[in-house]
LOVOMI-965273 format. One record per residue (C-alpha): residue in three letters; x, y, z. Coordinates in steps of 0.05 Angstrom, whole numbers, plus 5000, padded with zeros to 4 digits. Example, Ala and Ser with C-alpha at 12.3 -4.5 7.8 and 13.67 -1.06 7.14 Angstrom:
LOVOMI-965273
ALA,5246,4910,5156
SER,5273,4979,5143
end
This chain:
LOVOMI-965273
MET,4455,4961,4889
ALA,4516,4984,4862
VAL,4570,5016,4908
ASN,4563,5089,4908
LYS,4628,5116,4873
GLY,4634,5178,4909
SER,4626,5149,4979
LEU,4677,5100,4953
ALA,4726,5143,4923
VAL,4724,5198,4983
SER,4723,5143,5039
THR,4783,5102,5015
SER,4826,5159,4987
LEU,4818,5192,5053
SER,4837,5124,5099
PHE,4897,5117,5054
GLY,4911,5185,5069
PHE,4905,5170,5140
TRP,4947,5111,5134
GLY,5000,5160,5104
ILE,4996,5207,5171
ILE,5008,5146,5210
ALA,5063,5115,5168
THR,5103,5176,5175
LEU,5093,5181,5252
GLY,5142,5128,5269
PRO,5197,5162,5229
LEU,5187,5236,5255
VAL,5187,5209,5324
ALA,5254,5168,5310
SER,5281,5228,5282
GLY,5264,5274,5347
SER,5206,5308,5323
ILE,5154,5293,5381
ILE,5194,5261,5440
GLY,5275,5287,5434
ASN,5339,5257,5448
LEU,5319,5195,5440
SER,5375,5137,5446
HIS,5393,5091,5379
ASN,5357,5032,5405
TYR,5292,5077,5409
LYS,5299,5104,5340
VAL,5309,5037,5316
PHE,5243,5016,5354
PHE,5199,5073,5323
LEU,5224,5057,5258
LEU,5197,4983,5264
VAL,5131,4993,5300
GLY,5095,5006,5236
PRO,5136,4959,5196
VAL,5112,4901,5255
THR,5042,4924,5268
VAL,5015,4934,5197
PRO,5025,4864,5167
ALA,4984,4833,5233
GLY,4926,4879,5208
ASN,4934,4869,5135
VAL,4928,4786,5152
ILE,4879,4787,5197
MET,4826,4838,5177
GLY,4843,4813,5101
PHE,4820,4736,5123
LEU,4760,4775,5165
ALA,4741,4820,5095
ASP,4743,4752,5062
LYS,4700,4719,5108
PHE,4647,4784,5124
GLY,4655,4828,5070
ARG,4699,4882,5050
ARG,4647,4942,5089
THR,4644,4907,5145
VAL,4714,4915,5170
PHE,4715,4986,5166
THR,4679,4996,5230
PHE,4731,4963,5263
THR,4791,4988,5241
MET,4766,5058,5242
ILE,4755,5056,5318
LEU,4827,5030,5331
TYR,4862,5081,5286
THR,4821,5133,5319
VAL,4834,5116,5388
GLY,4909,5111,5367
ILE,4911,5176,5337
ILE,4880,5210,5403
VAL,4928,5165,5451
ILE,4985,5191,5401
SER,4967,5264,5409
MET,4969,5256,5482
SER,5027,5211,5490
TYR,5102,5254,5521
SER,5128,5175,5544
VAL,5156,5126,5494
LEU,5100,5080,5531
TYR,5041,5107,5511
LEU,5060,5131,5443
ALA,5081,5066,5424
ILE,5008,5039,5448
GLY,4987,5093,5405
LEU,5020,5080,5347
ILE,5007,5003,5353
MET,4934,5016,5347
ALA,4935,5059,5297
GLU,4986,5020,5251
PHE,4939,4959,5261
GLY,4874,4999,5242
VAL,4895,5031,5181
GLY,4941,4962,5157
GLY,4876,4929,5164
GLU,4837,4974,5115
GLU,4891,4963,5061
PRO,4862,4890,5031
SER,4789,4911,5044
SER,4799,4974,5005
LEU,4839,4951,4947
SER,4785,4894,4935
LEU,4723,4937,4946
ILE,4755,4988,4887
SER,4782,4932,4847
GLU,4719,4897,4844
GLU,4669,4952,4831
ILE,4705,4999,4784
SER,4704,4978,4718
ALA,4762,4945,4678
ARG,4784,4999,4641
LYS,4787,5049,4698
ARG,4810,5006,4749
PRO,4886,5022,4752
VAL,4874,5096,4751
TRP,4823,5088,4811
LEU,4870,5048,4849
THR,4939,5083,4834
LEU,4898,5158,4852
ILE,4866,5133,4909
THR,4932,5096,4936
ASN,4974,5157,4923
PHE,4931,5189,4977
ASN,4981,5153,5030
ASN,5043,5187,4995
ILE,5000,5261,4998
GLY,4982,5239,5076
SER,5050,5225,5093
ALA,5078,5288,5062
LEU,5029,5327,5092
THR,5058,5300,5157
ALA,5124,5307,5147
GLY,5107,5384,5125
LEU,5075,5401,5189
PHE,5132,5377,5228
PHE,5182,5411,5186
ILE,5149,5474,5184
VAL,5118,5472,5252
THR,5174,5476,5306
ASP,5127,5473,5376
ASN,5116,5411,5404
ALA,5056,5433,5425
GLU,5026,5462,5364
ASP,5043,5398,5327
ARG,5005,5347,5370
ILE,4938,5400,5367
ILE,4948,5407,5292
LEU,4958,5334,5285
LEU,4897,5304,5331
VAL,4845,5363,5298
SER,4866,5353,5229
SER,4862,5272,5240
LEU,4802,5269,5268
VAL,4766,5317,5217
VAL,4793,5268,5169
ILE,4760,5210,5202
THR,4700,5247,5212
PHE,4692,5253,5134
ILE,4717,5178,5123
LEU,4647,5164,5174
VAL,4600,5204,5139
ALA,4627,5181,5071
ARG,4618,5109,5089
ILE,4549,5114,5115
TRP,4530,5113,5043
LEU,4582,5058,5025
GLN,4549,4994,5002
GLU,4579,4924,4998
SER,4612,4904,4940
GLN,4576,4866,4900
ILE,4621,4817,4861
TRP,4637,4794,4935
MET,4567,4783,4951
LYS,4562,4733,4892
ALA,4615,4697,4912
ASP,4591,4693,4978
ARG,4525,4667,4960
ILE,4557,4616,4916
SER,4602,4598,4971
SER,4542,4587,5012
ARG,4499,4543,4965
GLU,4562,4505,4950
LYS,4565,4485,5023
MET,4486,4472,5015
ASP,4483,4438,4949
PRO,4545,4417,4919
VAL,4518,4393,4853
GLU,4473,4440,4843
SER,4514,4501,4853
SER,4559,4476,4791
HIS,4510,4515,4753
PRO,4555,4581,4728
ASP,4496,4625,4784
PRO,4459,4582,4821
PHE,4427,4642,4861
LEU,4391,4669,4804
GLY,4332,4624,4791
GLY,4371,4577,4756
GLN,4389,4626,4703
PRO,4466,4645,4688
ASP,4482,4713,4702
SER,4512,4745,4646
ASP,4566,4780,4684
TRP,4601,4710,4702
PRO,4646,4693,4652
GLU,4621,4631,4615
ALA,4702,4607,4605
GLY,4708,4583,4679
GLU,4732,4600,4745
ASN,4808,4594,4724
GLU,4810,4642,4668
PHE,4806,4714,4657
PHE,4762,4748,4614
ASN,4775,4809,4569
GLU,4725,4855,4577
THR,4733,4895,4508
SER,4753,4842,4464
GLY,4729,4778,4498
GLU,4793,4742,4498
ARG,4806,4685,4552
LYS,4869,4668,4585
ILE,4887,4612,4629
HIS,4896,4648,4700
PRO,4963,4627,4734
PRO,4970,4582,4795
PHE,4970,4619,4858
ILE,5035,4595,4879
SER,5062,4633,4813
SER,5026,4706,4830
TYR,5043,4694,4903
ILE,5113,4688,4890
PHE,5121,4749,4839
LEU,5079,4792,4876
GLY,5119,4779,4942
ILE,5183,4787,4907
ILE,5165,4864,4872
GLY,5132,4879,4934
VAL,5196,4864,4967
SER,5239,4910,4927
GLN,5192,4970,4918
TYR,5168,4972,4996
LEU,5236,4959,5024
THR,5280,5008,4973
PHE,5214,5067,4986
GLY,5222,5057,5064
LEU,5296,5056,5074
MET,5306,5110,5023
ALA,5247,5149,5052
TYR,5250,5136,5120
VAL,5308,5095,5146
ILE,5366,5142,5112
ALA,5347,5203,5138
PRO,5355,5183,5222
ILE,5411,5134,5208
GLU,5459,5165,5159
PHE,5448,5244,5164
PRO,5458,5270,5235
SER,5412,5338,5235
SER,5345,5331,5256
SER,5325,5393,5208
GLU,5359,5352,5144
ASP,5316,5287,5175
ASP,5254,5318,5168
LEU,5272,5358,5097
ILE,5295,5288,5066
ILE,5230,5244,5090
LEU,5189,5305,5060
VAL,5222,5312,4992
ALA,5225,5238,4985
LEU,5144,5234,4998
ILE,5128,5296,4945
GLY,5169,5260,4900
ALA,5122,5199,4904
SER,5063,5243,4907
VAL,5073,5269,4847
ALA,5093,5213,4812
GLY,5026,5183,4824
PHE,4988,5229,4781
PHE,5038,5210,4718
ALA,5031,5131,4743
ALA,4958,5123,4734
PRO,4951,5134,4659
LEU,5010,5096,4645
VAL,4993,5033,4691
SER,4926,5040,4649
GLY,4958,4999,4596
LYS,5000,4937,4581
ARG,5020,4918,4658
LYS,5076,4872,4636
ASP,5116,4932,4598
TYR,5098,4986,4658
THR,5116,4934,4712
LEU,5181,4920,4674
TYR,5199,4992,4656
SER,5183,5020,4729
PHE,5237,4971,4766
MET,5283,4982,4697
LEU,5283,5059,4710
GLY,5285,5050,4793
THR,5348,5012,4785
ILE,5383,5061,4737
THR,5364,5123,4787
MET,5393,5076,4844
VAL,5456,5063,4806
ILE,5461,5135,4790
ILE,5463,5159,4870
ILE,5513,5102,4882
VAL,5559,5134,4825
LEU,5551,5197,4858
LEU,5565,5169,4928
PRO,5616,5223,4939
TYR,5578,5288,4932
LEU,5512,5262,4972
GLN,5529,5305,5032
ASP,5505,5360,4989
MET,5436,5365,4999
LEU,5434,5408,4930
ILE,5457,5343,4903
PHE,5422,5287,4940
LEU,5351,5316,4941
PRO,5341,5316,4868
LEU,5368,5248,4863
LEU,5327,5229,4920
PHE,5261,5262,4890
ALA,5278,5218,4824
ASN,5289,5150,4861
MET,5219,5163,4901
PHE,5184,5181,4837
MET,5202,5118,4807
SER,5181,5080,4867
GLU,5115,5100,4860
PHE,5114,5079,4789
ALA,5129,5007,4825
TRP,5075,5019,4878
ALA,5021,5035,4825
SER,5041,4968,4786
ARG,5038,4929,4855
SER,4976,4965,4869
VAL,4937,4947,4806
LEU,4971,4870,4793
GLU,4955,4848,4875
PRO,4877,4854,4866
GLU,4872,4834,4789
LEU,4915,4765,4800
PHE,4870,4741,4858
SER,4805,4715,4858
THR,4746,4739,4884
ARG,4731,4689,4947
TYR,4802,4699,4965
ARG,4822,4767,4944
SER,4824,4807,5008
SER,4865,4749,5043
SER,4912,4736,4986
ILE,4928,4816,4985
GLY,4945,4817,5058
LEU,4988,4751,5056
VAL,5031,4777,4992
ARG,5041,4836,5033
LEU,5071,4793,5087
TRP,5137,4790,5038
PRO,5157,4866,5045
MET,5129,4874,5112
VAL,5169,4820,5153
ALA,5234,4837,5112
TYR,5230,4912,5125
PRO,5243,4912,5202
ILE,5300,4858,5191
PHE,5330,4906,5133
THR,5311,4965,5181
TYR,5350,4940,5231
LEU,5410,4898,5195
THR,5424,4972,5154
SER,5413,5017,5212
SER,5491,5002,5229
MET,5506,5005,5156
ASN,5556,5053,5131
LEU,5529,5105,5065
THR,5559,5063,5015
ASP,5534,4994,5037
PHE,5465,5021,5056
LEU,5457,5041,4981
LEU,5492,4981,4953
VAL,5434,4935,4994
ASN,5385,4986,4960
ALA,5410,4978,4887
GLY,5404,4896,4904
LEU,5338,4900,4931
TRP,5313,4935,4860
GLY,5351,4898,4821
ALA,5317,4837,4853
GLY,5246,4871,4832
LEU,5282,4885,4757
ALA,5296,4810,4749
VAL,5231,4779,4771
SER,5202,4834,4727
ILE,5234,4810,4669
PHE,5212,4742,4677
TRP,5138,4766,4681
TYR,5144,4801,4622
PHE,5162,4733,4585
TYR,5119,4679,4622
GLY,5067,4717,4659
VAL,4995,4733,4644
GLU,4976,4801,4620
THR,4916,4826,4665
TYR,4901,4894,4620
ASN,4827,4911,4614
THR,4808,4836,4637
SER,4745,4820,4687
ILE,4767,4799,4757
ASP,4697,4775,4773
TYR,4728,4699,4776
end
């Protein structure tokens, strides 16, 4: 039985939206929106809680999703972030707030690899990029709504009540949608083949041994190391794991760090006003949210072209910001530039979201996504700490360097990488 597309869309989009809510809470705490008058060290601590915790969820739950199934891990992750948001909403001390954030961040981080895998495996090659881009964009939308809440509502008690009630409503909808959610058919096929190989390695060399000795027409006859284009029938050799891993790791570091540093870190570190902090975070997230709807149809084309142009334009917006550095204290100048930079950051995010499940094989797709996301998530807390004491000029130069690294590896992939446009990922 195929996955119910409606349940898949609702449950995964809402879970990414909830991740956006949780991801924004740490920076908002650092800006003084939940617990006021934090020291510099506590500000840095809450900026780092998510980036340190999410990778653990990515890797651990990613491996479990490959072992036990995409849908199976959802139960555990939902329990964690439900308890986490309740603790956050009721916390008035740094300790309990940190505990709640850690639980929630681990839970939402753990859903990312399994959600990307499930979406990519159950949606056709032609529609897969649109689904992956629009659904993951709910992360930005959830973040923007949370930033808007804390920017508009100034009463601390009202903030907490609205946060708790709205979060529990979202979680309820996720739970209801997942009642009708089935397991990935591609994962089930790979799991059965893996089980058969362990019992009889010789017999399992057949293209699809569990179907009574008859090959499955969905399984590409070209072999497990080849891409299969669903439209043209063209077959391409799949790149080695290490080359895909390095490429995706570098563009992940480039996109994730520039987004986080410009959207979250620059506000509480470089701008002294709490109201300016919240406004900067809000504008950045609106820019990324709007961009997702433009990115979805564009990333559906040639992936190598799209990736190159995304990082090229992102680098250009960063250079413009540096050129206009003397005028950035004027919010009327800085905010439109930030909006443009975040717009291109979302384009780069869409490239990552589509390429990661396409470049990894079914048996190791979820765990590989979790592992490749270690690159940016390990680098992010390091760069957050290092840039937290920089002046604005050096801070922006670091971001320009990160964008440049993404552009450089995108150029390399453009000439030497494999094109995954309209290819089957059932390999």
